[in-house]
C-alpha angles and dihedrals in degrees: 000000000000124000122253134215105259090215094056119106114273133239106274090048102055135350101229104088122129091257089056091050090052090049092049090054090060093065119104121235096268094053093042090052093051092046089051090053089050092051091050095047103047134057108256118244138170117267095026112043119114100024121231099233143330116265122211103176145352138206132175109321093347136089119191128208130215092273093052096256112146129213125198098229116226092165114044092153083268092280093105094073093132095034131264119300093003102195092211090059096037092056092052092048091049090053091051090047089059094057113026120000098166134023116204120228116275091033126087135204138207100248094057093046091049091049093050090051091046094051092048090051090053088061090055089251092296094116104043105165124072136186124183130215135182093246145007095257091058091047090055088053091054091050092051092050092048092050092054093048095045097046103027088228125112104196124097134192117217137156134270112244092025125131123212102158140298106267120105094260095045095047088050090063092033118090106214112110094207090069098053105028112129095008099106124215116010133189110332115240098032105142120186131204134181116279124231110275118171094184106052104354124144092244099039115154133174089244102067099203091049090051091051091051090062089059090049093046090052090054090055090049090054091047091054093046098043104042122191093065109158102176148003111223119193145145106255087221118013105250109200105037089025111229116173114200121211123259089247092058095057093042089053092049090050089052091049092051092050092047094051096034093243125148119242111219115187119198107212095157095129098027112042125093098050110323092117096036095265130080090244124023094223089065088075089064104047094239137110120220123217090234130014121192121213133187144123102054091035089082091048093233091294110078127025105248136162138165147184120222118195144170121276090246089067094063088108105112104081090124094064136048106247093180117346090173119173091237096036097122095036111176092197092053091046091050090051092048094047090049090050092052091047091049092051091053096043095047096036093235095172091058090048091052093052092049093051092043090067091052093049092047092053094046095047094045088052089053090050090053091049103046127048089204091065097084101173140004119196137162153111132229106340095335112099140160131197114200112208118207138173089247137343095245099058097031087212107168116248107205093163091059091046091054092047091051090049094055094041088054090051091051089052094048105264126115122204139151132251112216131186090008097283110036121100104215116206121198110159119181110274090236096055110131124236094253094053090045091053092048091051093048089049089054091048094051092046090051092050093047095047093045092051092049096046 
């Protein structure tokens, strides 16, 4: 594989690096032709143009391209929680399609009511009000509106490097520069603070909980200096670069919110419903948010579906339209979500995730011990990140190595994501079996070893 300029922009920023050019040249004529049609038909945008390959089918943990090559998918945009084309879910959606495929606004339907009641019950009745949306970005918008109405304050605190969607309001609270560069002024009142980072964070300490408390204390300092803060919005666990705060951190944030009468909104769009081994991520921390936002896996990889769940005390916005989306009470999406929840119960998916989590943890920690370029390994459940560095002492990010590993994995039949320039993000389907998991981790280690040696 050809060398690459270490100062060029990394995969995850743009898709025009030398490694990408090498990869594109491996496609046969049919695939190249389809990719060309794609490039001519769609507006070009960072992170997705040009596309990696052309998919023809999917099943379980696998996606298959036009030539019949399969990839074990460790990315899946986190919608493939229960695997692709899950027959249990598909059958339930087909049945719903035969009776009520769409519900017009100002009407309701039984599947969406049942789903709302089911989700509330999963919170132990602590979050009793639900509103659905056609996607996570829209759900974030609803949460932000509700926070302003409920508190009378317009400012929010969110984290640098976070992602909450790609609309103008969601990128305002999001913290990734690539989504708002060149767009000018965004939503007024969007205040950002540093996220928890135990590896290279600005308040890193040997004692992890103490280090996290510095992040929390800084947030309270900002609240007291800014005034008019209505909500803190954060990913309970950072999804892409995978940062897992301590229990003490979130308990302290909950205390700060209560003290200053600020709402705590947790974005669990890519992580709830089993990714971390619990139904909701906040359950790991012994707290309850005021609002939690769901999406991605909620639609079971079949129908786009998202939701906000909130406390009864926040049912105060009947005079405005928080969402009013055409597909808000989508019976197909509700059927898919209900099937997903039933499947998780029937097949004990949470137990399976926690069993496989131990295997992933052991394998990745062994890689860290074997390769100096594996600077950090962090994760929970089936959400893991491997930070690649030039060496463990300097912690200097190594985006070139990350790209090389990515494309070697693709060559060997495994798809993953590079985040933050140098973090290999691993999100296997929650239903992957132990054999497939082992095969994928073998591919990953081979790719790391070969890339280091090349």
